[in-house]
Residue, then its C-alpha position, 0 to 999 in steps of 0.5 A: x773392479x774392486x777399490x784400490x786400498x792403501x796401506x802404510x808399511x805392511x798391510x795393517x787391518x787395524x787401521x782403515x786406509x780410507x780414514x782421514x787420519x790414516x797415514x799416507x805416503x809422506x806422513x810425519x808421525x810423532x811416534x811409531x807406537x800409533x800410526x794415525x794422526x800424522x803431524x802433517x795430515x792437513x799439509x801433505x805435499x806431493x812426492x816428486x816422481x824422482x823420489x818414488x820407487x814403484x813395484x808390482x807383485x802378482x799373485x801375492x800371498x803372505x801368511x801371518x802367524x800369531x802365537x798367544x800363550x801364558x802360564x802361571x805357577x805357584x810353588x810353596x815350601x814350608x820350612x817352619x814346623x811343618x815340612x811339605x811342598x805344593x806346586x800348581x801350574x797352568x799353561x795356555x797356548x794358541x797358534x793362529x794363522x791368517x793368509x792374505x792373498x791378492x792378484x796384484x800388489x802395487x808398492x810405492x815407497x820413497x826416500x825423502x830428500x833433504x829438500x823434501x823434508x825441509x819443505x814438509x816441515x816448513x809447510x806444517x805448523x803442527x810439525x814445526x811446533x812438535x819439533x820445537x817442543x821436542x828440542x826444548x825438552x832436550x835443551x836444544x834449539x832448532 
């Protein structure tokens, strides 16, 4: 039996799910630009079963297409003294696909309650400090 892998949102193979800094269910992230280093990684609280939604897909398969492309061009028209025109263009395009397959995909998601969010904030000093700084930046108080 292969090890059980965990992923945040959709599978993202740029983040090692076994890493201590990888996001877990219930992580509070300061930004969605970078999905590592959650504010509450040292203070994750257990998610009550009544807030969890679990589902299973068998014979899961997904294809991800990636398009890379670029182009550049140069166009010159000379109007003073010499009439003429020049044009240079270059283009590049590449399309790749990756197919992800697994026999079974278990998904666990949850909708945090107000009480869960309050406890998660209370239990994490880093989260409280981040929110306090954000509110000061906006001229508000928590």
